[in-house]
C-alpha positions as CSV (number, residue, x, y, z in Angstrom):
1,X,-31.7,-107.7,88.4
2,X,-32.5,-109.7,85.4
3,X,-30.3,-112.9,84.2
4,X,-30.8,-113.0,80.8
5,X,-28.2,-116.0,80.1
6,X,-26.6,-118.6,82.7
7,X,-23.6,-120.8,81.6
8,X,-20.6,-122.9,82.9
9,X,-17.3,-123.4,81.3
10,X,-16.9,-126.6,81.6
11,X,-19.1,-129.9,81.7
12,X,-18.5,-129.8,85.5
13,X,-20.2,-127.1,86.6
14,X,-18.5,-127.5,90.4
15,X,-14.8,-126.5,88.7
16,X,-14.9,-123.9,86.3
17,X,-16.6,-120.5,86.5
18,X,-19.8,-119.4,85.7
19,X,-21.1,-116.7,84.2
20,X,-24.2,-114.5,84.2
21,X,-25.3,-112.0,81.5
22,X,-27.7,-110.1,83.3
23,X,-29.2,-106.1,83.5
24,X,-28.6,-104.5,86.9
25,X,-31.2,-102.3,88.7
26,X,-30.4,-99.3,86.5
27,X,-30.9,-101.5,83.4
28,X,-28.0,-101.6,82.1
29,X,-26.1,-105.5,80.6
30,X,-23.2,-106.3,82.8
31,X,-21.4,-109.8,83.0
32,X,-20.6,-111.9,85.9
33,X,-18.0,-114.4,86.3
34,X,-18.2,-116.5,89.5
35,X,-15.4,-118.6,90.7
36,X,-15.5,-120.5,93.9
37,X,-17.2,-117.4,95.9
38,X,-15.2,-114.8,94.3
39,X,-17.2,-112.2,91.4
40,X,-15.6,-110.1,88.8
41,X,-18.4,-108.0,86.8
42,X,-17.7,-107.0,83.7
43,X,-19.5,-103.7,81.4
44,X,-21.3,-104.1,78.5
45,X,-18.6,-102.2,77.0
46,X,-15.3,-104.0,78.8
47,X,-17.3,-107.3,78.0
48,X,-18.3,-106.2,73.9
49,X,-13.9,-105.4,73.9
50,X,-12.9,-108.9,74.6
51,X,-15.7,-110.4,72.4
52,X,-13.9,-108.4,69.8
53,X,-9.9,-109.5,70.6
54,X,-11.2,-113.1,70.0
55,X,-13.3,-112.6,67.2
56,X,-10.1,-110.5,65.6
57,X,-7.9,-113.4,66.9
58,X,-6.1,-110.8,69.4
59,X,-6.7,-113.5,72.2
60,X,-6.5,-117.0,71.5
61,X,-6.3,-120.5,73.1
62,X,-3.4,-120.9,75.5
């Protein structure tokens, strides 16, 4: 697994989810969201749909 980028959603790394963009063992991109030991893995396609919705304004700030 190759980590491409790693970041957190807030300045205090202990209270917010971490985001890791990586290539898995098959060489496919995936995005891992992790908080309090819980992980969710999004495929490249799922991540790109999420980004598209944000850019189009379908997902906005709450």
